[in-house]
N, C-alpha and C positions, 0 to 999 in steps of 0.2 A: 606808331600810325600806317597803314598798309598802302602800298603804291602798287601801282600795274603799269609793266611796259607791255601794250601792244603792237605788235609787229606784221607788218605787210609789206609786200614788193608790188613794184611795176617794171616790168622787162623780165627775161629768161634768165637763169644764172648760169646756162650753160655755156661752156667755152668754143663748143664743135661746131656752131651754127649762127651765126649774129646776123641778123636784120642789119641793114647797112641804113635805113632811114631810122633805127631806131636801137642804136649799139649800146645801151645803157641799159645797166643792172643797178635799181635802186630798191633798197631796206629801207623801211622808214617804220619809225620806234615813237608812239607816244607814250608818253611820260605822264601819270596822272595819278593823284591820290583817291583812296575809297572814296572819300565823302564827294569829289567833286567828280568821279566817273558817275555816282548818281546823278549829279545834276545835268551832267552829259548824256547818258543813257536815257534819262525821260524827255530831255528834250530831243533827240532822235526821236522815240517814239511817239511823240506831241505831231512831229513833223508826218512820221508815216501813219498815224491816226488821220490828221488833216484833210491828206489828198489818198488815201487809198481807205480809211479805217478799219485798217489792220495794223496792225503793231508787227504782224511775221513778214514782210515787206524786206528784203534785204538787200542795202544799198550796196551797188557793184560801179566802179567810174565809170567801168567800160560799158557797161547794157545803161549806163545814165547819157552818155555821150551818146552814145547811136539809137538812143531811145527803144530799146531791147525790151522782150519779157513786159515785166509789171508797166516799166516804164515808157511806153507807148502813149501814155496819156499825155507826156510831153512833147507829141505833135503840135498837140493845141498851144499855139504859141502863148497864151495867155497863163495857163496852166505853167509852161515852164518859166517864163517870168518869176511869179511867185513862187514855185518852187525853190529857183537859184537864189533868188531873197532870201529863201528861209535857209539854205545850206549855209551861204554867206554868214549870219546871224551867227548859225552853231559855229562854223571854224573860224570865226573872230574873236570867240570868248577867250580871256586871258586863264583859263581852267586848268591849262596842260602844258607840255613842253613837248618841241618835235627834237629828237635825235635821229638823223636819218646818214649813210653814206651809199655814197655814187660810185660806179667804178663802169670807165668807158673801157667794154670789152677788146675795142679794137687795140687801143693804145695800150693794153695791160697786156694784152699777146703779145704784142712788139717789145715791150720792157722787160717781162718776165715769163714769155714762154707759155704753152698751157700746163699748167700746174695742174698736181694731183687734187690739192684742197678748191672747193669752187669756190666763185667768188661770194656767195652766199654766206659761207664760213669768213669769208675775212672781212665782209661787213659788217657781221655779226659781232664780230670780236671788236669794232671800230664802238660799236654803239654799246656795248655793254661797259667797256671802259670810260665812256663819256656819260654814263645814267649813273657810273659811282662817282663820278663829279659832281655830277649836278644833284644825287643825292645828298650828296657831303655837303652840298651848298645850301640846300631847304633844310637838312639837321634835323628833320625829325620823322624820317621813317626807320620802320626797325622789322620792316617784311615786306620782300619784291614778290611777286608774281609776275614771270613773262608769258603772255599768251601769245599763242604763235598757230597762223593757219596753216592747217595737215594740208602735206602736197602727197603724201604717199609713205608707206611703212618703212620701206626701206632708207626714203630723205628722210623722214622725220626720227628714224631711229640713229641716224649720222647728225642728227643736227644736236639730240639731245646728248650724242658722247660728246661733240666740241662742247657744248654747255658746261657739261660734268667737268671737262678738260680745262676748261678757261680756270673753272670752281676750285680746282685741286691745285693749281701751276699760276695762277694769272695771267697777267699781260707784261708788256714789258715796261709801262708806266703805271699798272696798278696788281699789288701784290697778290697773294688769295685770301690773306686773312681780311683786308677790307672788303672782299667782292662776298666771304662767306658773313661779314658780318649783315649783310642785309638779306642774304636767304636764299635770294633768286634763283625760285622754284619754276620750274619751267612746265605748262599745261600746253599740248595739241589739242586744238579744234577745230572742226570741219565747218566751211563756209553756210551751211544750211543749220547749223545751231545757234545761227541770229546772234550773235556777238556784237554789240551794237561797238564797243573800242574798236574791234578788227575793221568795222566798216568804215570808222573815222580816219583808220590809218590809209584804207583803202582810199578814200576819198583825198586824200593831202600827197600820198605819194606820186600820181602823176604827174600834179601840176608841179612839184620839182623836177623831177625828171625832165617835162617839158622846160623847164626856165634852166637846168643844167645844156640842155640841147641847144637852147635860143637864148644864150643871157640876155641878148639886147632887144628880144621881142616882148611885144605885150604881153601878161600874165596876168592877168586880175584875179582870177582865182589865187596865184599863189602871193599876191599882195594884200589877200584877205587874211592869210595868216602867218605871215613870215616875221610878226613879231613874235612869236612861239617859239621861234629857234632857243635853243639853249645857248646862253650867253654869257660871258665872264670879262669884268672890266671892260663893258662895250665890243668884244670881240666874238664872232658869231662861233660856236667852238660844237654845235648839233647840226653841222651839215659838212660832213669831208667828202673830195673828191679824189679820187683814185684814178690812174698812176699822178 
C-alpha cells in the first residue's frame, strides 16, 4: 500500500533573526495511506464547494485567522462558525497520523550555537525516523511519497540532498536499509498547486506551535486532533521538542 507524508511548517526556520513572540519553528508531517487520502481530499473539496463553490480555494491557516483574501467571508460570524465546525470535523477524523518536530530557536542557539545545518533539516530527520517507526507499526506500506511545499530552488535542492543523505546513511536510530525499504521519494510542490494534503498539514501546524508556546493555555483546535499523534504503548512519539 502507498502512503504519503505531507510536510508543512509554522514559523521561520532561520537562526539569524528570531521573533521573540514566536521563537518556535515547527515542522508538521501528516502520514496517510493513499486510500484514506482520497477520503480526506474529497472532504476538503466538499468544504470548499460548500463555502466558495470552488475547490481551487487554497486553505492557508494565516489567511483563515486573519480573514484575508477568499476568507473575508469569515467576517460573517455565522459563516465563520459553520466553517470552523466543518474544519473541526475534518481534523478529528482518525484517518491519518501526525508526526511533528519543534525547535525553540532561542534555547537551541544557547545550547548549540548557530549551526550550519538549519533547524528544518534537524526537524525533518526526526520526522523521517518516526515515520519509519510508524510504518513498521502499520505494517502494510511498500511505497512512501514525501510531499513538501516548495520554498525556493536553493532551499529545495538543499533539502532534497538532505533526504538523499538520510536514505544513504540512515540516522542514529534507523539504518539506511530500513529507510530504503519504504522508498522515501520526495516531491516538491508550490502552494498554488492546491495539494489538499499540504493544506491539512498547514491547518494543523499552527495550533501545535501555539500549544508548545503556551502548554497551559486553552487550545481548542489542538484538542480536536491530538489523538492523531503517532503513539506507541501509550506514549506520544509523534511530537519532538528541541532542545
